[in-house]
N, C-alpha and C positions, 0 to 999 in steps of 0.2 A: 456470622450473619451472611445470609445468601445475597448474592449480587444479581442485578438485572443487566443482562447483555442486550445490545442491539447490534446485530450482525448482518451486513449486506452480503449478497452472493452466498447464501447459506445452504443451498441445496446440494452442493458438491465441493470437492477440493478442500482447501484450508477452512473455509467457512463452515462446512458441514462437520468437520472433525472438531473444530473449536466448540461449536454448538453442542455436539454430542458429549464432549468431555465436561463442559460446563453443566449440562443437565445431569450427568451421571453423579456429580458431586452435590447436587441439590440446588444449584443456581437456577434462576429464571432466564429464559432466552426469548427474545423477539428475533425471529429468524426470517429474513426477507429474501424474496426471489420474485422474478417476473410472474411466475406461476406458483402460488403458495402451496398447491398440491404436491409439487415436487419436493418441497420441504417435508411435508407429512410422509411422503413415500420414502424419503431418505432417513428420517429420524423417528417416525412413528408418532401417532397422536399421543400426547401426554399432558398432564395438568400444567406443568411449568413451561410449556412451549406455546408460544403464540406465533403462528405462521401468517405473514402479512405480504400482500402483493406490493411489489415495489420495482419500478423501472427507475434506476437512479438518475437517468437523464431527464426525468420529469420532476421539477421542483415541487409542484403541487402534490404529487404522489408522495414525496418525501415528507412533506408537512403532515399529510394525513396519516402516514405510517407512524411518525413520531407521536402524534396525538393518540392513536390507538394504543401504542405502547404504554403511555402514561395512564390512559383510562383503564387499562387492564392490570398493570403491575404497580402503578403509582409513582414510578421513578425510572430513571435510566442511569446506571452507574458506569457502564462501559460501552463505548461506541467503537465497533471494529469496522472500519471502512475497507472492506475486502473485495468488493465487486470490481472486476476489471478483466481485460484480455490483452493479448500480445499482438504486435504487428511485426512481422519479419520481412525485411527488405532494406535495400540501401536508401539513404535519405533522398537521393535523386529519383529513385524508382517509386517513391511513395506519392500517390496522387493526393490532390487537395481533399478529395472526399474521404480517402482512407485515413489521412491525418486527422481530419475534423472528427470523424467518427470515434477514433480511439481516444482523442482528447475529451469528447463529450462524455464518455463513460469514465475514463481513468482520472480525469481532473475535474471537469465540471460536475460530474456525478458525485464525486467525493465532496465537492463544495456544496452541492444541493443538500446532501444528507447532513453535513456538518451544520449548515445554517438552520436546518430543521431541529436538530437535537441540542445544539448549544444553548438555546434559551432555557431548556429544561435543566441543564447542568448549572447554568448561571443562577437560576432560582434556588437550586439545591445548595449552591456554593461547594459543589463537589462533583467529581467525575473523572473519567480517564478516556481520552480519545486515542485510539490506536489506529494509525494509518499504515496499511500494508503497502510498502514500496517494493524494492528489489535491489540486489547488488547493482543492477543496471541503472538505478537511480543515484548511485554514488560514483560509478565508474563506467564510462561509455564503452560500447563494443560495436565493432562493425556488424551491420545487419540489424542492429537493435536501436539505431539512432532515434527514430521517432518514438518507439515504445519507451526507450530510456528517458527521452525528454519529458514524457508524461510523469515518469517517476522522479526525475529531477525536480519537476514542478511540485510534486507531493512533498519532497524533502524540504524545499524552500517554504512552502506553506506551513509545514509542521514546525519548523524552527520558529517562524513568526508567531504561530498560534501558541506555542509553548510559552513565549515571552508575554503574550497578551493575556493568557488565561491563568498563569501561575498566581497572580495576585487574587484571583477569584476562587482559588482552591481546586483548580482543574489541571490535571496532568495531560501531557501530550507525548506520545512515543511514536516514532516512525520505525517500522520493522523492515529489515533488509534481508529477505531470504535469498539464498543462492539457488542452485538447481535442486529441487526436491522431486521425488518420484510421484508426481501427480499427473493429471491429464493436461498440464499447461502446454505441452508441445503437441497435443492432439488438435485436430481441426476444430473441435468445439470450444477451444480456448485460445487458439492461435490462428491469426489471419496472415496469409502471405500476400505480398503485394502482387497485383495482377501484372505489373510491368517487370520485365527482366532485361537487364542491360549486360551484354557480354563482357564489357570491360571490368565488371565487378565479379567475374566468375571466381577469381582467386581469393577473394575476401568474403563477400556476401554469399556467393555460390557455395563456398566451402562451409560457411555457417549453416546454410540450408541443409547441406548433407549431414553436418554434425547433429543438427536438431532432429532430423529424421531418424538418425541412428541412436541418439541418446534418449529418446522418449521411453519412459518407464525403466531407464537404467541410471537415472540420476543418483548422486550420492546421498542426498538428504532424505531422511525418514519423516514423512508427514505426520505420523503418529507422535513422534518426539517433538515436532514443532508445536502441535496442539498442546502438549504438556508444558512446553516453554511459555506458551501464551497464558496459561493459567498461572504459572509462576510470576509472569509479568503483571498480570491483573492483581495479584496479591501483594505486590511490592509496595511498601509505604512511600518509597522515594524512587519511582521508576526512572529509567534512563531516557534521555531524549532520543537516542538511537539504540536499537537492539539488532546486532548482526547475528544471523542464524545460518549455520552451515560452515564447514571447514573451508569450502571454496570462497565463501564471502569473506571470512577472516583473512585468508591469504591475499585476496584481491584488495581489500581495504589497506592492509599493510603495504602492499606493493605500490598502490597509488599514493599513499601518504609519503612514502620514501621518495617516489618520483617527484611529487610536488615540492617537497623540501629541497631536493637536489637542484631542481630547475630554478626555484626561487633563489637559492644561493648563487647560482651561475649568473643570474640577471639582477642581483640585488642592487648593484650600482645604478643601473638604468631605472629600476623600480623606484629608488629613492631620489632620483634626480629631478622629478617632475613637480616637487612642491615649490611654493614661493620661498624665498630665503626667510629663515627664522627672524621674526621681528623682536628687536630688543625692547624690553619694557623700560619706560621712563623711570629715572631714579626718583 
């Protein structure tokens, strides 16, 4: 049975590839972008494709887009919250406006779209919400503090949503890609902070140099990520988290080991802060 996808940021990158592969196997796709013509240019006009204008930072636009999806295809089985962009710079270097803008898209935009689509899934008593995070949403990196904080927010939202929606027959998965060979490190997907502080040259400055050198040399294959997303969509019991890429797997294991080691070193202090255990009356 074909599925109906609702994908944000579908004119390029991961969104475009997921939409393309879903269409190729006969699924129906609502592909959104600020300019829907860019979706048609990327994927071609076809019967199972509905290109819809959507600026995810506008909640009214998200509600209209979800309504159009249901009017056209009758249901929404999969929501892929993919729209987003990166901000590269030290936390101190990041201006209030730069921070606000990236949160507007990466966090509040995701919430706008989720609030628009979830009533449809609740009525159906079925569906799968797939939130695109990042390894930076599981483990912080110098230079990516603000961007990573948006993805940490997505991780926390996804965990809570999974608990809230499971009794209603709706799954939630947060996907954590590592570095994939897309245009994420290019200027159309990555914003660098306007402010530069010399004291961060050895950390954030080095990360800027790495990002410029690594663009389109990343280890992850976007074509294979799209295939993994179709596998995820077909899973009867999908995971809460899906790590994609060998760099993500290595970093998750490294962080988990570090947290466990540090917890062990501070366990006495950690456990010392409770009230004394109260004895139950006989």
